[in-house]
C-alpha positions, 0 to 999 in steps of 0.5 A, a space after each residue: 644181924 646179931 651174928 654179923 655184929 659178933 663176927 665183926 667184933 671178933 674180927 676187930 679183936 683179932 686185928 688188935 691182937 695181930 698188931 705189935 705191942 708198943 715198946 715201953 719207954 725207958 725208966 730210970 730207977 735208983 736201986 741199991 745205989 745204982 740207976 737201973 735203966 730199963 726199956 726202949 730208948 725213945 726220943 726225948 729220953 735224953 732230956 728225961 735223963 738230964 732231969 732225973 740226974 738234976 732232981 736226985 739228992 745224990 748221983 749214983 755211981 753205976 748205971 745198970 742197963 737193960 734195953 733193946 735199944 731205940 733212938 740213936 740221937 737220944 742214946 747219944 745225948 744220954 751217953 754224953 751225960 754218962 761220960 760227963 758225970 763219970 758214971 760206970 755202966 754195967 749189964 747185969 745177969 741175964 740182961 740184954 743191951 742191944 742196938 743203941 744201948 751199946 752207945 750207953 754201955 760204951 759211955 761208962 768210965 768203966 763198963 762191965 757186962 756180967 759174964 758166966 763161965 758157961 754163958 748161962 747167965 751172962 749178959 748179952 750186948 748186941 750190935 747192928 747198924 741203925 735202922 731206917 724208921 721212915 721207909 713207908 710205902 710211897 715214901 721218898 726212897 732217895 730221902 730215906 737212903 740219904 737218912 740211912 747213910 747219914 745215920 751210919 756215918 754219924 755212928 761210925 764217927 762217934 764210935 771211932 772217936 771213942 776208940 772202938 776197934 774198927 773190927 767191931 764197928 765193921 761187925 755192927 755196920 755189916 749187920 742189918 737192923 733185924 739181926 744182931 751180932 752178940 759180943 764175945 769175951 774176946 770182943 769185950 777184952 779188945 774193947 777194954 774195961 774202961 773208956 780211953 780217958 779213964 784207962 789213961 787216968 788209971 795207968 798214970 795214977 794207979 799203975 793199971 795194966 790191961 790184961 794184967 792177971 793173964 800176963 802176970 801169971 804167965 810170967 811166974 807171979 803167984 795167984 796171991 801176988 796177982 790178987 794183991 796187986 789187983 786189989 791195990 789197983 782197984 782200990 786206987 781206981 775207986 779212990 781216984 774216981 771218988 775224988 774226981 766225982 766229988 769235985 765235979 758233980 755238984 757243979 754239973 748238977 747246978 748247971 743242969 738245974 740252970 738249963 745247961 745241956 751237953 
């Protein structure tokens, strides 16, 4: 009897160890003047992020992302807040932002992945199509298929509205949810460092030009001249962002506290 109980206990332990660990829900922490967004994106995180923004004494400028993805609906709600508050997004050194996290990255007024010359420490931003969560044995296959088509259609439309290159959208939808397409330097250049609205603001007010350094050097401009011009553009962009945020944020926080949600 005793041997049987020991065997039963060991079998139970083996069963527990064989189960996948639950993904950790996202955490939002203010660190060095930035919001460190870490962990999986779970249903309800959109509301949690809204509460986080309204409760802080000051809304930081940056959101640093480190997330394997998660709920698409929650990611879109969080991204709406990032867009409205004109937050910048970044993926720090050695961090990963994949799946639904790309929606958050895309929402930044400026979006910056850490890049290294030999990719040793580079941030990784990964794409794949939405995953089918129901799909349990005995489920309604027709319903599951309809849900999957709806999720893919929704995401395609969302990305197209934000001028994501069609090639990248196709790369995403061509990748099954258990695989990842990792964005390259060329992909980031094609996507652009700013949201379309932010980029046009900087073009109109700061003389911003995409890929300015490369084209300027090719035209014969010296490195010193390129650096000076870029510094002036960056200073103008920062000043414009600061002015816009200062004018808009107090009202947005007040609206959040009153129960408004985008």
